[in-house]
TORTOR-911234 format. One line per field, with one value per residue (C-alpha): residue in one letter; residue number from 1; x, y negated, z negated. Coordinates in nm, 4 decimals, decimal comma, padded with zeros to 6 digits. Layout:
BEGIN
r [a;...] .
k [NUM;...] .
east [X;...] .
north [Y;...] .
up [Z;...] .
//
This chain:
BEGIN
r [m;s;q;a;f;d;d;a;n;l;h;k;i;w;s;y;y;d;r;g;e;s;r;i;g;y;r;y;i;l;g;g;t;k;h;f;g;f;y;g;p;g;q;t;r;w;a;f;t;a;a;m;r;r;m;e;d;r;l;g;a;e;l;a;l;p;a;g;s;k;v;l;d;a;g;c;g;i;g;n;v;a;r;a;m;a;d;r;h;g;l;d;v;t;g;i;d;i;l;d;f;n;i;a;e;a;n;r;r;s;a;k;a;g;l;t;k;a;t;r;f;h;i;g;d;y;h;h;l;p;f;p;d;s;s;f;d;g;l;y;t;m;e;t;f;v;h;s;a;d;p;k;a;a;l;a;e;f;k;r;v;l;k;p;g;g;k;l;v;m;f;e;y;s;r;t;r;d;s;e;v;s;p;e;a;n;r;a;m;r;r;v;c;d;e;a;a;m;p;a;w;l;e;l;y;h;g;v;l;d;e;m;l;g;a;a;g;f;a;v;e;s;s;v;d;i;t;a;n;m;m;p;m;a;s;a;f;y;l;i;g;k;f;p;f;w;v;g;r;i;t;r;l;e;y;k;v;v;n;a;m;s;a;r;m;m;f;r;y;k;e;a;w;h;y;g;i;h;t;a;v;n;t;d] .
k [1;2;3;4;5;6;7;8;9;10;11;12;13;14;15;16;17;18;19;20;21;22;23;24;25;26;27;28;29;30;31;32;33;34;35;36;37;38;39;40;41;42;43;44;45;46;47;48;49;50;51;52;53;54;55;56;57;58;59;60;61;62;63;64;65;66;67;68;69;70;71;72;73;74;75;76;77;78;79;80;81;82;83;84;85;86;87;88;89;90;91;92;93;94;95;96;97;98;99;100;101;102;103;104;105;106;107;108;109;110;111;112;113;114;115;116;117;118;119;120;121;122;123;124;125;126;127;128;129;130;131;132;133;134;135;136;137;138;139;140;141;142;143;144;145;146;147;148;149;150;151;152;153;154;155;156;157;158;159;160;161;162;163;164;165;166;167;168;169;170;171;172;173;174;175;176;177;178;179;180;181;182;183;184;185;186;187;188;189;190;191;192;193;194;195;196;197;198;199;200;201;202;203;204;205;206;207;208;209;210;211;212;213;214;215;216;217;218;219;220;221;222;223;224;225;226;227;228;229;230;231;232;233;234;235;236;237;238;239;240;241;242;243;244;245;246;247;248;249;250;251;252;253;254;255;256;257;258;259;260;261;262;263;264;265;266;267;268;269;270;271;272;273;274;275;276;277;278;279;280;281;282;283;284] .
east [01,1128;00,9513;01,0600;01,4237;01,4802;01,8398;01,7729;01,9098;01,6279;01,3610;01,5302;01,5284;01,1572;01,0846;01,2837;01,1049;00,7562;00,8584;00,9844;00,7685;00,6826;00,5477;00,3468;00,1945;00,1358;-00,0304;-00,2439;-00,3690;-00,3845;-00,4915;-00,6369;-00,3587;-00,4137;-00,0991;-00,2196;-00,3385;-00,7007;-00,8927;-01,0501;-01,2989;-01,3622;-01,4495;-01,3861;-01,2028;-00,8476;-00,8991;-01,1590;-00,8929;-01,1141;-01,3703;-01,0927;-00,9137;-01,2383;-01,2879;-00,9369;-01,0097;-01,3335;-01,1408;-00,9182;-01,2219;-01,3561;-01,0208;-01,0026;-01,3592;-01,3664;-01,6714;-01,7658;-01,5659;-01,2609;-00,9318;-00,7061;-00,3596;-00,2772;00,1010;00,2072;-00,1168;-00,0213;-00,2878;-00,5394;-00,7653;-00,7588;-00,8080;-01,1127;-01,2526;-01,2127;-01,3804;-01,6589;-01,7515;-01,6468;-01,7104;-01,3575;-01,1655;-00,8385;-00,5040;-00,2573;00,1177;00,3465;00,6988;00,5958;00,4923;00,3095;00,1059;-00,0030;-00,1043;-00,3121;-00,4623;-00,5848;-00,7188;-00,9140;-01,0551;-01,1756;-01,3412;-01,5073;-01,6291;-01,4194;-01,1925;-01,3454;-01,2944;-00,9512;-00,6337;-00,2872;00,0644;00,4182;00,5938;00,8049;00,6408;00,9705;00,9356;00,5652;00,4733;00,1888;00,1565;00,1413;-00,1935;-00,3315;-00,5138;-00,7663;-00,6284;-00,3414;-00,2853;-00,0307;-00,1299;00,1795;00,3992;00,5854;00,8173;00,9686;01,0871;01,4609;01,4114;01,0990;01,1501;01,1724;00,8589;00,6637;00,7778;00,6342;00,3098;00,2756;00,3552;00,0845;-00,1816;-00,4039;-00,3990;-00,6071;-00,5670;-00,5849;-00,3003;-00,3716;-00,0970;-00,1485;00,2067;00,4376;00,6655;00,9298;01,0317;01,3598;01,6522;01,7206;01,3677;01,3710;01,6053;01,9060;01,7273;01,4268;01,6522;01,8335;01,5013;01,3742;01,6846;01,6676;01,2997;01,3607;01,6605;01,5040;01,1703;01,3258;01,1800;01,4583;01,2247;01,0914;01,4352;01,4133;01,0397;01,0492;00,7186;00,6261;00,8850;00,6429;00,4249;00,7362;00,8314;00,4816;00,4989;00,8412;00,7130;00,4327;00,1427;-00,0835;-00,1317;-00,4983;-00,4717;-00,2359;-00,4058;-00,2379;-00,4431;-00,1869;-00,4354;-00,6887;-00,4566;-00,2738;-00,5184;-00,4020;-00,0403;-00,0989;-00,2553;00,0451;00,2726;00,1046;00,0928;00,4627;00,5796;00,6349;00,7869;01,0162;01,1295;01,1977;01,3924;01,6061;01,6967;01,7731;01,9575;01,7265;01,5600;01,6044;01,3440;01,0800;01,1126;00,7409;00,7308;01,0390;00,8840;00,5581;00,7412;00,9697;00,7033;00,4755;00,7524;00,8942;00,5705;00,6988;00,9385;00,6769;00,3361;00,0849;-00,0851;-00,3103;-00,1710;-00,4055;-00,2763;-00,3722;-00,1605;-00,1334;-00,0637] .
north [-01,9803;-02,1677;-01,9052;-01,8033;-01,4356;-01,3202;-00,9815;-00,9489;-00,7162;-00,9633;-01,2329;-00,9992;-00,9251;-01,2962;-01,3671;-01,0900;-01,2200;-01,5833;-01,5451;-01,6871;-01,3532;-01,2182;-01,5289;-01,5595;-01,1884;-01,1152;-01,4279;-01,4148;-01,0398;-00,9195;-01,2322;-01,2356;-00,8778;-00,6659;-00,3075;-00,0482;00,0447;00,3697;00,5290;00,8084;01,0144;00,8061;00,4659;00,2209;00,1402;-00,2283;-00,2919;-00,3915;-00,5837;-00,3065;-00,0486;-00,2519;-00,2985;00,0802;00,1297;-00,1133;00,0651;00,3919;00,2290;00,1226;00,4782;00,6206;00,3775;00,4734;00,2271;00,0692;-00,2867;-00,5410;-00,3162;-00,5052;-00,4088;-00,5157;-00,5584;-00,5018;-00,6910;-00,8762;-01,0802;-01,3422;-01,1500;-00,9952;-00,6558;-00,8108;-01,0007;-00,6819;-00,5033;-00,7929;-00,8632;-00,5148;-00,3032;-00,5374;-00,5294;-00,8021;-00,8303;-00,9909;-01,0053;-01,0614;-01,1255;-01,2630;-01,4942;-01,8403;-01,9185;-01,5979;-01,6933;-02,0433;-01,9002;-01,6292;-01,8864;-02,1097;-01,8267;-01,7044;-02,0555;-02,0767;-01,7381;-01,8296;-01,5536;-01,7496;-01,5879;-01,2347;-01,2831;-01,4624;-01,4619;-01,5180;-01,5177;-01,2147;-00,9040;-00,5710;-00,4357;-00,6875;-00,7414;-01,0438;-00,8669;-00,7003;-00,3235;-00,1607;-00,4681;-00,2955;-00,0211;00,0337;-00,0603;-00,0172;-00,0694;-00,1051;-00,0406;-00,2455;00,0205;00,0918;-00,2535;-00,1443;-00,1400;00,0699;00,2880;00,4559;00,1195;-00,0006;00,3121;00,2674;-00,0852;00,0397;00,2937;00,0342;-00,2118;00,0561;00,1609;00,5263;00,7071;00,4146;00,4883;00,4322;00,4483;00,4090;00,3862;00,4434;00,5844;00,8850;01,0223;01,3548;01,5143;01,4099;01,7676;01,8090;01,5231;01,4023;01,1791;00,9118;00,9237;00,8993;00,5991;00,4324;00,4964;00,3446;00,0434;-00,0230;00,0087;-00,2232;-00,4919;-00,4931;-00,4676;-00,1273;00,0566;00,2861;00,4429;00,5908;00,8008;00,8727;01,2010;01,3870;01,4937;01,2800;01,0098;01,2671;01,4053;01,0540;00,9961;01,3147;01,2253;00,8775;01,0245;01,0221;01,3150;01,3310;01,3898;01,4023;01,3384;01,3098;01,2697;01,0259;00,9667;01,0725;00,8202;00,5209;00,6298;00,4547;00,1175;00,2260;00,3109;-00,0313;-00,2022;00,0044;-00,1504;-00,5027;-00,4868;-00,3777;-00,7205;-00,9055;-00,6107;-00,6112;-00,9858;-00,9373;-00,6670;-00,8551;-01,1738;-00,9839;-01,1443;-00,8275;-00,9463;-01,2139;-00,9572;-00,7095;-00,6259;-00,5511;-00,3325;-00,1513;-00,0951;00,0557;00,2728;00,3973;00,5218;00,6559;00,8598;00,9330;01,2767;01,0994;00,9653;01,0163;00,7891;00,9076;00,8181;00,9111;00,8965;00,9453;00,8839;00,7470;01,0440;00,8424] .
up [-00,9123;-01,1982;-01,4532;-01,4839;-01,4118;-01,4412;-01,2851;-00,9302;-00,8240;-00,9368;-00,7305;-00,4321;-00,4752;-00,5037;-00,1868;00,0043;-00,0740;-00,0341;00,3218;00,5980;00,7575;00,4278;00,3423;00,6899;00,7436;00,4124;00,4269;00,7839;00,8398;00,4937;00,3313;00,0749;-00,0421;-00,0622;-00,0566;00,1917;00,2560;00,2153;00,5240;00,5647;00,8792;01,1843;01,0262;01,2511;01,1499;01,2313;00,9588;00,7078;00,4660;00,4204;00,3809;00,1134;-00,0792;-00,0708;-00,2083;-00,4912;-00,5724;-00,5829;-00,8449;-01,0464;-01,0332;-01,1479;-01,4401;-01,5354;-01,8249;-01,9902;-01,8984;-02,0941;-02,1324;-02,1372;-01,8466;-01,7333;-01,3637;-01,3446;-01,0337;-00,9629;-00,6562;-00,5918;-00,8022;-00,5385;-00,7083;-01,0524;-00,9291;-00,7765;-01,1109;-01,2921;-01,0442;-00,9244;-01,2237;-01,5174;-01,6585;-01,8406;-01,6484;-01,7265;-01,4401;-01,4421;-01,1476;-01,1094;-00,8236;-00,9400;-00,6162;-00,6520;-01,0033;-00,8945;-00,6093;-00,8313;-01,0827;-00,8052;-00,6432;-00,9745;-01,0539;-00,7128;-00,7672;-01,1162;-01,2742;-01,5064;-01,8159;-01,6836;-01,5226;-01,6288;-01,4753;-01,6068;-01,4714;-01,6111;-01,5530;-01,6331;-01,7646;-02,0494;-02,1131;-02,3259;-02,5082;-02,8497;-02,8880;-02,8069;-02,6269;-02,3401;-02,2753;-01,9255;-01,6982;-01,3259;-01,0519;-00,6873;-00,4747;-00,7094;-00,9096;-00,6145;-00,6817;-01,0273;-01,0881;-01,4038;-01,3772;-01,7149;-01,8929;-01,7151;-01,8148;-02,1754;-02,1684;-02,0131;-02,2933;-02,5593;-02,4544;-02,3968;-02,6828;-02,7915;-02,5319;-02,2896;-01,9170;-01,6699;-01,2966;-01,0367;-00,6600;-00,5396;-00,2742;-00,3083;-00,0737;00,0726;-00,0336;00,1849;00,2919;00,4280;00,6794;00,9508;00,8878;01,0919;00,8587;00,5524;00,6968;00,7760;00,4221;00,2653;00,4935;00,4196;00,0441;00,0582;00,2772;00,0901;-00,2603;-00,3508;-00,5378;-00,7325;-00,4134;-00,3482;-00,6660;-00,6633;-00,4746;-00,4583;-00,8113;-00,9885;-01,1023;-01,2766;-01,4481;-01,5605;-01,6935;-01,8993;-02,0353;-02,1298;-02,3419;-02,0978;-02,0208;-01,6434;-01,5667;-01,1902;-00,9006;-00,5619;-00,2231;-00,0149;00,2595;00,5275;00,3956;00,4297;00,7448;00,9825;00,8471;00,8722;01,2377;01,2956;01,1345;01,3601;01,6630;01,5184;01,4324;01,7773;01,9344;01,6346;01,5671;01,9321;01,9138;01,5926;01,7507;02,0685;01,8734;01,5991;01,3444;01,2171;00,8582;00,9341;01,0349;00,7474;00,7380;01,1091;01,0704;00,7717;00,9596;01,2549;01,0437;00,8006;01,0759;01,2975;01,0076;00,8250;00,7267;00,4883;00,2461;00,0846;-00,0884;-00,4046;-00,6962;-01,0384;-01,3356;-01,6895;-02,0539;-02,3387;-02,5738;-02,8916] .
//
């Protein structure tokens, strides 16, 4: 890591994304993008690229900000979502990510796409944002908030850097109460969260994120469950992960195929989680 983070969870996140399976899988299966896609009726689950672009456009529609609005991407990865917001929705996007290799790739790809004026990327932790108060008109997370070790602190930072009336949109997972699913599903959920460094998911039961947003001073405008719309990709990942997960099990090297394990577990125990879009406004 080129920037010193003393937080154990940040080190675990960095290690998860730096492992060979993550680098190879995200690059060659999803083109470097690290989020699910959105599917309508009859759309093939194997058209990953088109589905991910639809999910990004859904984000742009939820933000609903005028062209030129300043937006923060909290957990930007290699910047594919930021470039979509800049190129297709006219926004001015700043991205932060704790992974130095993500930031280098994000800047390289933006330069290649001619989007260096509309996108910029920095190494940073969204629990401690390096921006003044009221810096942004909008802020979004795309499946990154589950990595938070302190969700309340992160939301406080989001509120601080958003202007009064600023828009917050979060595409995130939630989980079903332990008592409502099998012990096997609960064990699988805990294992996925531990191996993939997603501690917040363990406490984000259905409805809890909206409660946290209200407590942090946001007015929740909408909370929409789109699990059915992203499940086709989850089912495709379940099939893709079958062989590597089997190899990991028989060799006792499952820790090397975390994504395959997660894909198998998430689809097998799909009753244990949901995927939703949470849209809120800074009430200050």
